[in-house]
Every structure is written in structure tokens, then in C-alpha cells.
N, C-alpha and C positions, 0 to 999 in steps of 0.2 A: 688154772689156764687163764691167761690175760685175754680179755675179750674187748673188741672195739665196737661191737654191735650195740645198738641202743636198746636198753632194757626198759620196758614200760609195762604198766598194768592197764588193760582195757577195762574201763568202767562202764558197764552196761546199765544205763539208767532207765528204769521202767517208767512209763508215763503215769502209772498209778501211784508212783511215789511223789509225783509232783502235786501234792494235795493243795487245792486252792490256788494254784499258780494261774495267773492270767496275763497274757501279753497282749496289749492293744496298740494298734497302729492307727494314728489319726493323720488325715491329710494335712499338708502344710497350709499355712494361712493363705499363701499365694494360690494354691490349688483351690481352696474353698472359694476364694474370691472369683477365680476363673469360672467356677461352676455356677456361681450366683449370677455373674455378669451374663453368662450364656443364657441362664434361665430367663432373665428379664428381657433380653433381646429377642428370645425366641417365643414370642406370643404366650408368655406365662407358663412355659412347660414346667418350671419348678416353682411356680407361684404358690403361696400359702393355700393349703387345702383344708377341708374339713377333716381333721385328724384328732383323735383323742389326745387330750393334754396330759392325762395321767399315764404316760408311757414309760417314764424313767424306772429303771430297775430298782427294787427295794434294797437288794444286796449290792454291795460295792465290789465284790470279788467273785470269781467263777466258783461254782460249787465243787465240793470234793468229787473227783471223778470215780471214787470207789462206790458212790451212791448210784451210778449208772450201771445197770446189768444188761448186757447184750446177749441175745439168744439167737442161734441159727435155727430157725423153724423149718426151713427147707433147703436142701442143697442139690447140686447137679442139674440146674435148670439150663434150658437151651436158648440162649440169647433172650432173657427177660427184658421187656421193654417198659411196661407200665403196670401199675396194680390199681385196684379199686377196693377201698375198705368198705365192707358191708356192715350194717348195724350190729349184727351178732359177732363181730370181729372175725368173721370169715374173710378171706382175701382172695379176690379174683386176680389172676396174673396172666398176661398175654405174652406169648413168645413170637418172635419175628417171623418164624416160618409158618405161623398159623395156629399153633395150639393155644387153646383156652383152658386154663387150669384153675381149680378152685381148692384153696387150702381151708380145711375145716378146723377151726381153732379148738373145739372141744375134743375132737377125735385126734388132733395133731397129725393129720394126714392130708396129702394133696392128691387130687384126682384130675385127669384130663377129662373135661366135660364136652369138648367140641374141637373140631379142627376145621377152620375156615379155609376156603379155597382162595389163597392169596398168591400174588406175584411177589416173590421175595428176592428179586435181582437187585443189583446195585444196593442202595440203602433202604429199599422199600420192603413192605411186608405188613404184618399185623402190628401196628405201632401204638395205638392208643386205646384206652378203656376208661370208662367212668360210670359210676353209679348215679342214678337220678337222685336228687336231694330228697325226693319222697319215695325212695326205694321200698321202704318198709310197707308202703301202701300199694304202689303201682308195679314194683318189681322190674323196673326198666334198667337195662344195661346198654351202654352205647360203645360202639367200636369205630375205629378209623383204620382203614387198611387199603393196600393196593390190590385191586381185584384181579384174581387169576384169569388167564385167557388172553385174547388178542386185543382187547379194548384197553387203551392206555388211560385208565381212569382209576381214581381212588374214591372210596365211598365213606360217608359218615352214616352209620346204620344204628337202628335200635332193636333190641330183642327183649323178650321176657325171660326172667330167670325164676323158675318155680321149683322150690324144694330141691335145689342143686342141679336142676336140669335146665339147659338152655333150649327154649322153644324156638327152633329154626324157622318154623312156620310163621312165627309172629314178626318176621323181619319187616322193618320199615326203613326205606332209604330216605334219609333226610336231605342229603347233599351229595352231589356228584362233582368231583373236581378233575378236569382233564389234566393229564400229565404227559411228559415224554419219557420214554424208556431207552432212548438211544444212548444217552450219556449219563454218567453219574455226576451230580450227587444232590443230596440234601432233601430229605422228605419230612423231617420233624415229625408231626403227627401226634402231639400231646393233647390230651383232652382233660378239662377240668371245669368245674362249676364255681361260680361266684356265689356269695351269700344271698344275692338277689334272684337266684335261680337261673341265671343266664349261663349258657354253655359256650366255653371258649375252646377253639381249636387252633393249634399252631401248624403252619405249613411251611416247608422249606422252598427255596427259590427254584429247585428242580432244574438247574442250569448246568451246562457243560462246564465243569471245573478244570478241564484240561485245556492246554494250548492257549492259556491267557497271557503268556509271554511276561510273566512277572508283574502283571497289572491286574486291575479289576475286570470282571467279565462284562465288557460293554462293546462287543465286536459287532459292528453295524454293516459289515460287508454282506452282500447278497449271498444267500445260502447258509449264513452263519447265525441265523436267528436263535438256534439252540444254545449259542454261546453269549447271548446278550440278556443280562439281568434287567435291562430296561424294558424288556418284554414281559417280564414276570413280576419281580418284587417291586419295581418302580412303576408298574403299570396298574392303574386304578380299575382296569377291567379284566384283571386276572387274579385268581384266588391263591396263587402261590407266593411264597415269601411274605406271608401275612399272619396276623392273629385275627381270627374271625370270631364274631360274637353274635349269637342267635338265641332265641327263646323257643325251646322245643314245645310243640303243642301235642295235645292228647291224641289227636288223629294221626300222628306220625309225620306231620309237617312241621314247619317252624315259621315264626314271625320275626320281624326285624325290631329290636327294642329301640327306644329313643336314645340318641347320643352317640351313634356310630359315626364313623369318619365322614361318610358321604350321605347325601339325602336319600330317603327311602325310595324315591321314584327312580333311582338309578341314573339320573341325568349326568352325574359326574363320575361315577364309578359304582362298583358292586356294593350294594347296601350292607352286605354281611361283614365288610371290612371294618375292623376296629383299629388295627395297627398295620402299617405297611413299611416297606424298606428294611425287611429282615433277610438275613442269609440263611441261617439254619436255627430258628428259635426252638431249640430241642426240648427244653424243660422250662415250665413256667408255673406260676401261682397267682392267685388273686387274693389281695389283702381282704380278710373277712369283715373289716370295719369300714374301709373307705373305698373298696373296689379298685385300688391301685393295682395294676398288673405288672408283674415282675417276670422277666425271662432271661435265660442265658443264651446269647447268640454266638455260635461257634464261628470263629473268624477265618479269613482266607490266609494264604501264604503268598506274599508279594515281595517284590524288590523295590518298592516305592519308599524312599526315605521318609522318616516320621520323627516325631519328638522322641520316641523311644524306639531306636533301631529302625524297623521297617513297619509300614502300615499293614500290620497283620494281627490286629488285636482281636481277642475274644472279649465279649462284652456282658455285663450284667446291666439290664435296662429296666427303667421304671416308667410306666405310662400312667400319668394321673388322669389323662383324658386321651381321646383318640389322637393319632398323629402319624407323621412320616418320620421314621428313625434312621434315614440317611443312606442306607445301602442301595445301589452300589457306588454312590458318589462320596460318602463320608464314612468314617469309622472313629470310635473313641469320642473325644471331646470335639466332634465335628472337624477333624482333620480331613482335608479334602484330597481326593485322588486327582492327579492331572488328567486332562482329556487326552486319551491315547488313541492315535489313529493306527489301526491295526494293518492298514494298507501301506501307509508311508513310514510306519515305525517312528513317528514323531509324537512328541508330547506338546500339548498346549495348556492353556490356563484351566484350572478346575472350576467347579460350580460355586455359586454364592449360596451359603447355607440358609440365608433368609428367603431366597427366591430360587430354589432349584427348578430346572426346566428339563423335561424329558422330550427331546426332539428325535428320538430314535425312530427309524422307519418300522420297528417292531413293536412300538407302543400303540395300543389301541384305545388308551384312556386319555385323561387330561394331560396337557402338556405342562401347565404351571402347577407344580406340586406344592403341598403345604411345607412350611418352614421345617427344616431338618432339626430333629431333637438329638441332643448329645446323649451318650451313655452315662450311667451313674458310676460304673466301675469299668475300667478296661485295662487289659494287659496283654503284652506280646510274648514272643518266645524267649526273650532275655529277661533279666531281672527288671522289676518295675520300681522306679524311684517313688512313685505315688503309693503303691501297695507292695512293699517288699515281702510280705508274708505269702504272697500267692506263688512264689517260686519261679521256675523257668523250665523251658523245654516245651514239648508238645502240650497242648491245652484243649479243654473242652468244657467251657463254663456252663453251669446249670444253676437255676433258681429253684429253691424249695419254698416252704410256707413262711408266712410271718406268724409269729406266735404271740397270743394274748392270754395272760393267766386267767382273766375273768370269764373266758369262754369254756373253761375247764374247772369250774368251781368245786364240783364233787368228784372229779376224776382222780382215781387212786394213784395214777402214775404221772400226773402232770409235771411239766418241767418247772424248775424253781422260778421264783419271781424275777430273778437276775435276767432271764431271757425275755421278760415281758416287752412286746413291741419290736423285737429284733427279727430281722430277715435271716433266714438260714440259706446259705449258698454252698455249692460244692463243685468240684472239678472231677470229671470222669477219668482223665488221664493222670492228672497229678495226685489224685486219691486223697484230697484234703476236703474238710468241711469247715466252714466259717460261720460265725454269728456276726451280723452286721447291725451296728447300732445306728438308729435314725433319730433325728430330732423330731419334736412335735409337728413340724411342717413337712417331714418326709425327706430332709436332706441327709446325705451321708455324713456320719460322725466318725466311726471307727469300725474296724474289724478285728476279730480274735478267733483263734482255733475253737472249733466246736467238737467235743468228744475226741480229743487227739489221741486218746489211748485205743480207740476203736479203729483198727486198720481194715477198712472196707476195700475190697478189690474191685475197682472200677464202680463207684456208686452210680446208679442208673435212675433211681426214683426215690423220693422221700415224701412221706405224708405223716400227719399226726392223727392218731385214732381218737375216737370219742373218749376212751379211758385215759387219754393223755400220753400213751406210749408212742414212740417214734418208730415208724416202719420204714425199712429201706430195702431196695433191691440191689443186690451186687451182681454186676454183669459177668465178672470173672476175668481171667488173665488175658485170653486171646480174642480178637475180634472175629465175628462171623463163625463162632465155634461154640459147641457145647462144653462148658467148663465145670469141673468138679467144685471149684470155689465160687460158682455162681449160685445165689440163693436168696431167700427171704430172711431178713433180720428184724427182730423186735428189740427195742431198747426201752427199758423201764427205769424211771427215776424214783428213788425211795427217800423221803424226807426224814423219816424216823427209822423204823426197822429196815435194814438193808436187805435186799433179796439175795438169796444164795446164789452162787455161780455154779452151774451144772457143768461137769467136765467128764467126758466119756473116754475111757481107756479100752482098747480092743486088741485082741491078739491077732485076729485075721479079718481083713476086709474083703478078700477074694478067696475063691476055692471052689472045687467041684462039689456037686451034690452027691451024697449028703454032706453038709458042712456044719461042723460044730464050732461055735465061737464062744469065747468068754468075754463078758462085758463087766467093766468095773466102774464104779462111781467114786473110787477112793480119792481121786484128785479134786473132786468137788470141794468147794470151801465157802465160808461165810465170813465177811468182814466184822460182823458183830460177835465179839467174844462171848463164849458161853451158850451160843445158840445150839439147839439140838436139831439135827437134820434127819429127815425121812426121805426114802428114795422110791420112785415108782417108774418102772420100765413099761413102755408100750411096744409090743412086737406083734404086728398085725392086729388081731382083735384081742390078743392076751394082754392083761394088766398084771405085772409081776412086781410086788413090793419087796425089794431087796437091795442091798448094796452091790452084790455081785450076782451075775446071772450066767448060766451056761445054757446055750440054746442051739438046737439043731435045725437047720433048714434042709428040708428033704427034696425040694424041687428047685430047678434053675430059675433065676429071676433076680430082679433088683428090689431089695427090701429096705424100707425106711424104719429106723428104730429111734424112738425118743426117750429121753430121761427127764423126768420132772423131780427136782429137788425142793423140798418144802421145809421151812423152819417152823417152830412151835407158834410163831406169831402169824402165820399165813403167807409169809413171803415165799415166792416161788421163782425158780430158775429152770430154764429148759435148754437142753442140747439135743442135737440130732446127729445121726450118722447113717450112711448107706452101706449096706452089705450086698455085694454082687456075687451071686452063686451061679456056677456053671463053667467057670474057667479057673484053673489053678496056675499061679505064677510059676515060671520055670525054676528049676533047682540047679544051681551052678556051684561047682566045687573045683578048687585047684589044689592039687596035691604036689608035694615036693619032698625029696629025701634031704634036701639042704636045710639050713637054718632059715626060718621064715621072718626073722626079725631084723637081722643085721647083714651088712656086707663087709668083706675084707678084700684087700688087694689081691687081684688075680685068682680069686676063688671061683669055683664053678657053681652055677645055680641051675638045677634041673626043675622041670615042671611038667604037669599034665592037666588039661582042662577037661572036665566032665560036665555034660549038660543032660538033664532029663526034663521032660515035660509030660504031664499025665494025659493031656488031650492030643498033643502033637505026635506022640508015640515016636515016629521017626524024625530025628533031628538032622537037618541039612547042615553039614559042617561050614558051608559057605555063609550061612546066616549067623554064625557065631562071630562076634567082633572081639578081637583080641589084640592087645598091644603090650609091648614091653619098652619102657622109656626111662631114661635117667633125667631127673629134674634137679637142676643145680640149686634151686632155692625152695626151701620147705614151705614157704608161704603159699606156693601154688597148690599144695596138697589138698586143701579144703575144697577147692573147686574141682580138682581132678577126681576126687573121691565122692563128690556130691551126687554124681549120676547125671548132672546137667550137661556135662561135657559131650561133644559130639564125636569123641573117639580119638582125637589127636591131642595127646596130653601136653605137647609143647605150647599149646595156646591156652592152657588152663588159666593163667593169670589174666590174660587179655579177656577171656570169657567172663571173669568176675567184673571187669570194667564194663564190658558190653551190657551185662545184666543190670548193672547199677543205673544205666541210663533208661530212657523211655523207649528204646528200640524194640524191646520184647513185646510191647503192646501191638506192634504192627507187623512184625516179622517172626515167623516161626522157622525152624530149620528146613522142614520138608514140605509143608502144605501152605497154600496161599491163605493169608489172612487179609488185613486191609492193605498190606503191602506184599511184594513178591517174597517167596521163600528164599532163605539164604542160599540154598543149593542152586536155585535158578540164577541168582545174581552172579554166583560164582561161575556157573557155566557160561554166561554171556561175556564176562570180562576176563576170565582166567587166561593167562598167557599173552594178553595184549599189551604191547608196550605202553607204559605210562599210566595204566589204569589204576594201579595202586595209589599213585599220587592223585589221580582225578577223583577216585572214590573217597579218599581221605578229605579232600577239599570239599566235596559234596556233603560229607558227614558234618563238617564244621559249618558250612554256609547254608545247608538245606537246599531244597529244589524240588521240582516236579516235572511231569511230562514224559519221563523215560519209561515208566511202567504203568501209567494210568493216571487216574484223576486225583489221587490222594497226594498232597505235598508232603515232603519230608521236612520236619522242623529242623532248624539249625541247632548246632551244639557249639556255640561260639567259645565256650569255656575250655573246650578240649584243645590241647596243644597239637601241633601238626604231628609230633611223634606219637601221641596217643591215638590220634585219628588213623595214622598209618598202621599202628598195631591192630586196630579194629578192622581196618581194611584187609590186612593180611588174614586176620581171623575169618572174615566173611569169605574171602577167596579160597581159603583152605577147605571149604565145603566141597569144592570141586576136585580136591586132591584124591587120588586113588591110593589110600594107604595100603602098603603091602600086607597081604593076609598072613598073619602069624600062624604058624603051625600049632596045632592043638596039643603038641607035646614036643619038648626039645630041651636044650640046655644052652646057657650063655656063660662066657667068661667075663667076670665083673672087672672091667678095666676103665670104663668111661669116667669114673669118679676121680681117678688118680689126678692130683694137682688141682682139684676143684674145691678144696676146703672140706669142712665137715657138715655143712647144712643141707647137702643134697640127699636125694633118695631115689632108689629104683622102684618103679611101680609096674607091676604086672596086673592087667585088667582084663576081665572077660565079661561079655554081656550078650544076652539073647533076648529077642522079642518073639513071643509066640504068635500063633495065627488067630487067637481068639476062638471062642466056643460058646454055643448055647446063648447067643445074643449079647455076650459080654465082650467088650473090646479087648484087642491084644494087650498082653501084660509083658512088661520088661522086668528083667532081673539081672543083677551083676554081682561079681565077686572080685576081690583083689588081694594082692599081697604087696605090702610096703616093706622094702629093705632099707633101713636107715644106717648111718654110720655107727660103728660100734662104740664110738666115743660119746658118752651121754653126759650132758651138764647136770649136775646135781640139782640146781635151781628149777630144772624143768620137771621136777617130780609132779605126779598127777594127784596124789592124795597124801596128806601127812600133817605134821605139826611142827615142822622146823621153820626157822626164820631165814629169809633170804638176806644176805649181807653183801653190800657192794662197797669195796675199798678202792678209793681213788689213788692212782699212781701217776707219775710224771708222764708215763707213756700211754695212758689210757686208764682203764680200771678193771678190776677183777671181781667177778661175782661168785659167791660161794653160799653154802648153808651153814648155819651155826647148829651143831649137834648138841642138843641139850638132854639132860638126864631124863629118861623115861619117854622120850619122844621117838617118832619114826617118820620115815617117808616111804612112798611106794611108787612103782612103775608098773603099769598094767599090761597084761597080755604079752609077756616076754617069752619067746621060744627058747627053752633051755637046752634044746638038742645041740650037741657038739660044743657046748660051752664048758671049758675045763677049769677056767679061773676068771676072776674079776680083779682088775687092778684099780686102785683108788689113789687120788691125789689128796693128801691130808696135810693140814697145818696143826702142829702140836701147840695150840694156844688154849690152855684151860686144864681142867682137872684130869683129862684123859678118861679112858673107859673102854667098854666093849662094844664092837660093832658086830651084829649078827644078821645074816641073810636068811630070810624065812620065806616059805612058800604059802601064798594065798591069803594069809592074814598076819597081823603083827604078833600073833601067838602061834603061828604055824610051825611046821617042821623046819629045824635049823639045817641049812645045807652048806653053811660056811660061817667062819667067824674070824675076827681080828681084834687084837688088844692094842690100844694106843696109849702110850706112856704120857704122863702129864708134861707140860712144858710151857715155855714163854718165848715168843719170838721178838726180834728187833727189826727185821726187815720183811715187810709183807710181800715184797716182790720175789725174794729168793728163798725164803725159808718154808719151802713146801717139800714134802717127801712122798714118794710113790711106794705103795705096798701092794702085794698080791695076796688074794685070798683063794685058796684052792676050794673048788666046788665039788660037793658030793655028786656023783653022777645022777643027772636029773633029765628026764625026757618030757616031751609035750609042752604045752603052752601054760604058763602060770603067771599070776601076779606076784611080783617080787617086792618083799617088804624088807626094809633096812632099818633096824632098831638100834637105839643108842642107850647105854646104861652104865651106871657106876654104882657099886653097892652103898657108897656113902650118899644118902639122899640129899644131904645138904650141899652137895657139889652139883651146881646147875649147869654151867657151861663146860663142855668137855673138850671140843675141838672144832675145827672147820673143815669141810670137805668141798673140793672144787669140781671134780668129775669122777666118773667111773668108766672103765673100759672093759667090754666083754671080749675075752680072748678064746680062740678056738683051742 
């Protein structure tokens, strides 16, 4: 068969194969000069500081990624915000809704030890936790959270943690920060200590992010004070939009250290302020050697033109000393916002970065502010010409620790010297991590991917433990939600012997009690050849040394299981899995008397859908979603059958495009996340003239204000056609798909004239009601009917060569049948198949074709002998043969074998396609 489609091989390259690869992007000379000029003008912001000179990495290339072992210690967390690493490697984790959890490293278990009464509306909640530097002696733990109740206030509090118990009676309130809870957003709330024992707290601007009309929030009109950042972040007498620095005292109070931004007497502003002019300084760290403060500031979404697209930058900032960092007047490299009059809707000149003035009626502090400091790294929603590696789309910049090798001299898992002196940064939405190289004076030099093989779903926090291991919190897929992929990750680097990689295979994750599960460690591996591995399972209090384990859970509940894999040199790898006992997934079956693999013109396909659920007992037919669709292009099948589709298969390809963007982080199909659910968007706009075009344009340009405070980032790289496809996909959530009867029959005619690439898909799905505290579970089943003409080169397993012959009118692809080789096609329904037609070219020694069941040595159900030959015209010299099939029922793997008794004859003939006939 002559084919005009492009044939290509998709090469899936693992990051682990890129051993030693390191790509470094350095700022242009012009950019470096700009930064240095700004530094000298702005009162020495980037002036040389006391910084260790021996910072340069001893290695010249990034280390082999196979030497990093990552382990999921905990999974299924509910909005984890920050962690505190304790001296015994136990980890305290706080969740936004108020839970305080403690992971016990030795027992490999996590327990909830307290639930604080928090206000968790907007972005507020239990946000920060830090252990006192002298925790091993005083047992002090610090929390920052929005206090539950009617008082609009957030507290910085201290408690004692004794033997895993949080002593609530020991509470000391260090700091009270008044807030507003009328509008969203920006709470920040990160806690960390510097090497000098000072406690740093980041606070968000807590300003109305709505109704800013594409500008910065500086609305000075009467009654609009909650929309004016000049009353918070740019106000020296307000603790919001700041980084605060204090010294905790033993009696539960605090003192003001030397060197904060304002005098201790409070004459110019609150003495606790170290940095002001922040929007949402969500994650920060303090350099352990020079006390430079680094933080990621999550940027706004504006329509103000800038050097790169719009003035909507996220920033990585560096404070070598206290200062004002520009917001709401400046972003990035001190690019200024115009002065916007919200009453007249007119723009005026912006501020002078050297002499910014806050004349807002909502300002209660000084008017003449310190000179604005530029960001160290900044990037917007589009591609960055300065830092192309950061990507594009939605963003949420965060700063992690600065690493120094000599602080981990005897640490068994310390990072290699290559990372000495580098700052680790990451992005919550874009899911990357970078290592930033700094020169001895602290200037930016370059950035490169850090652990690119580790795909963390929304990195939320990063810290380095005393033993040198990197700990990370993964927030998970959806905002404001408990995610199964949210958890605690530990990453170990091994210089010599590499740690094994633990991998758990499990036959069931859900089921009713009693539930018997089979656990296997067979997929665990070790990159050091010849290492001998031992395995240890921990299930509750049981320790089981085995490769495979069968265990019965007798009571409903959620159970954490851990696997530790150890080599003979002491290297260890850990994996965890959760078993949820109490609810059984539904059982869905589709029966049919027709062939379940292929369609033919005008044939009839009958079906019946059967659903059972152990807990639901009675199944409501209206809750079963079923559809029967013809899909012209097979490329849509992967999405249609993935289970991610919302039920309308004609949007399967568009859904793949949608999922590839950053939309999924903010929008779920049915429930509110950070943005509105897709079904609500559809309800609002469905059927209104012109809204498909308007929604498409908004997807491309971005925007805010229609659904609340969160701006939607632009997607400028999408074509209008693609954006319209996504708009139609979103609007389809409001479509009432006709309910397909649970049994019936169809006449197969829709494919006629559509080519051979299409497929009919019958899909059935059901979500149960949940039971015994376990969430509702969904299950689905499907039948795919493909064209009975199958290209030989599409075989699923075998040892034949694919050959492409170029013709004047295109090219033809076939397989070269060689002596002793075979190809196979999996799960073929042989019911009603009477013969198979083949297109063969007699170019070669000839031989025997045999059709076998299930294996290349299975029962022969048909055969064909091909005579030897030699062709002159590749285009025309093809012959069609028929093979009578021995009556065969049920679904089998079909193996096609090729042989010639003369073993010296290698090439036998070429095959183009086969056709299954009724």
C-alpha cells in the first residue's frame, strides 16, 4: 500500500542517560553591565561584600545524575506549606488547613501531632514552621499562621516539642500582624533562621489583587485603601509585604538586632523590617556565610508594556543589606510603573528609582523611601531573552538555599563540590529547579538545571539536612486540594557507591476490608553492577525482609507502606506507597457478540454495559457515563482512553493540548481550584454569541477580574486556531451529552469515505459514592474497533526490519520477512474472522508464512507458502494472497512467523499489509 503519511520514530530520551551533561546560560555582557551600573547607582546594593573567595566549583561539569537517589518518604499530603528539619532527621510539616505533622525518620512513618485553629480562606492558613537553631537543647518550634476566628490577625508563635508531642500550653506569641480578609491575596509566611540565630519572616502585601485595571495596585480613591499597596508593602509602618528580622528571646519575646532597615526607636518605621517593597515573598533563604537574603517574589499580571512583553515579572531577589525592593512602583531591573489615576483612567510619569516617594493617603509611614533595589533575576510570562532556560507561561519563583561544601565536611550525602557556593532556585508552576552560579562578590554569573531528571510536582519547599541530603516538599497537581502526588522527598548524592533505587509494584491500592495485596520490589535496581540487594518492608509495626510480600489488611483505613532496599556497602533507597482500605473500585464490563477488534462497512455492532460495585450495591443507570464515537484520526486514541477525558471523545486531541499547558494547575473540571472549574466557565458563556472568540483571545492574552483575584497568564505562542479549539473544549463541559443506552446496537457506516486511520470507541465509566472514609473511586472500560486493514510495520513485537521504498508518487513502507523471524499483533479478537488477506512482494528466497496463536511457537491456525522471486517495479509488483483461518474464538495474540528450510537464505519476501476478513 502506498502511504503518504510521515513515518517517524519517537525517541524518548531519559534524563538519566544524559550523564554529565550541563547547559549553562550566562547573561550577555550588556546585561551584566546594566546590573553593575544599577548597583553602583543604588547606594551600593551590589557593592562588593564579605564573601568567601574559595567559592568556585572544583568540578567543571555537572555530576552524573545517576548518583542522585530520590525517595518519596511521604505521599498524600494536604497542601504542605513548609517543613522544619530536626536534628534527628525527623521532619515537621505544616499543612495550610492547620495540621502539624511529624515524620519519624527511623520508623518511616508520619503522624498528625496537632491541629491549629487557623483561618484558611484566600491564601491564608498555617504557612510557616521553623525549628530553633538550639532545638536539641530548648525544643522550640515556631509557627506563622492566620488565627481562626473574627480577628483579622496572623501570629508568629513559639511552642515546645517534647518527645514528638507539641505542648500547646507552652504557646508564646511573639508577633501579631493585623491583616485584611476581605480580598485576596498574598500571605507569604515563610520562616527561616540565619546562621547568626536571627529569625526571618516573609509576609505578603495582603492587598486586593482584583480590579487593578491592568496596572499596579495603587488605588488612592476614598474607600479603596484595601487596593493600595502603598498602604502595606511601601508603608514603613505596616508589617505586610516585608521580610522581618528579629532575635527571639528565651522568655517568648523578641529583640531588634542591629542593622535592620529603620532605627530601633521606631521613628521612621517598624524596627522589625529588614526588607520592604515585596509583593509575595513566598520562599526565601539566608546565605549561611554572609547572611545575604534570597527570596522569590511572585509577580503581578499587568498590561503595562515592559522590556520583555508586560511588566509582570516574577523575581529572584538578593538583599546584601536592608533595603526597599521597589514594589509597587518598580519590577525587575527597576522598570517603573506609570502613575495611574484610577479615577480619571489616565497615566502619568512613574517614580524615580533613586528617590521614590510614597504620597498615598493610605501611607502611615515615611514618604521619602530608600532607593529601590533591582531584582537579581526576573522573568515574565513569555520567553526571557536574559534567562531563556526559565521557560514561559504561569510562574511562581522561589529561592532555596545556598550550598557550601565545607559546611558538610563529614556528611555522607553532601552534594558534590560542583555546587559549592551556588544558589538553588525553583519554580512552583513551571516545575523546574536551577543552580545559580555567583561570583565571589555575589553577582549573578549563570544558571543551569538542577536535578532535571527529578520531576517534582509543584516544588513547595527545599532544605538541606545536616547529613547533606536535599529535602523537598511537593505540593501536588491542583491548588487548594489534597493531592495524591503531594509528599516529602529526600534526595541523596553518592560519590562512591551509589544508593539503590527502591521501586514498589502493587496489585491493588484500593479495596474493601479484608484486603489482600501483593507487593513486589522486583523493579528496584542499582546502577553499580554486581551489587547485591536486600529488601525490607515496613507495614505498620511489622518489619518483613523479603522481595515480595502478601499482606492482608483487616480494617478500613489508610495505610502507609515503606520499602527499604540496601546494598552490601550500606547504600539505601526508600520508596513508599499508600493503601486505602474500605472502598472497592467499580467493576465495569462490556459484552458484545460482534467482533471487538475491527469494523467493516455496514456491519452491525451490538453491546451491553454491566456495572457492579461492592459498596454501592444498587447502581443508578443515570450515573453510568457511556459514549460511542467515531474518531477519524488514531492519534486521538491515547487521550480518549487515558481516563482523563471528560466524556466527549471528539475533544480528545484538544484535551491533550490543554493538558500540555499550565491551565491544569488552576482549573479542574468540576471543583474550584485557584481558578473557576471548567464546567462553571462553560455555564456562564455557553450559547452566548461571540464568546468562543472572546475566550480564545483571553487564553492568548491572559487577563483577570472576571472570576476573582487570580490573573490568568497569557499563552502568546498559541495560534488563534488552537485557542479556539481549547475554548470549544472548555465550553463543551456545559454540553448535555445524550445518555447512551446501557445496551443496544449500531450500524457501522460513519467511517465510510474517511480513510483507514479512524476508530470507533465505546466507552463506559462509573464513579462510586465512596465508603468507610475512602474517597469515591472511578473505573472505566472500553472497546476500540479499528479498520480491518492493518499495516505490517505497525506490529507490536517482533524481529522484522521496517523498509521504506521511495517512489515518484510518495513512498511505501513494508517489512522485510527474514528467515526465522516473526512479528506479532496483540489482543486480536478472532471471532468471526474467516481469512486473512496479505499483500506480498516476491523479492527474495521465498518461504513459509505461518499464523500462530499466543506465541511464536503456538498453535498454527493458517499458513501460506510464498515462491521465490525478483521484482523490477517496486510500485506494481505486489500480489495479494488469502490465508484460510482455522475457526478460532476469543481474543489472542497473533504471531506471524517466516521460515525457509535452507537456513542460508536470509531475505524471504516483503509484506505491506494484512486484512482481516469476516
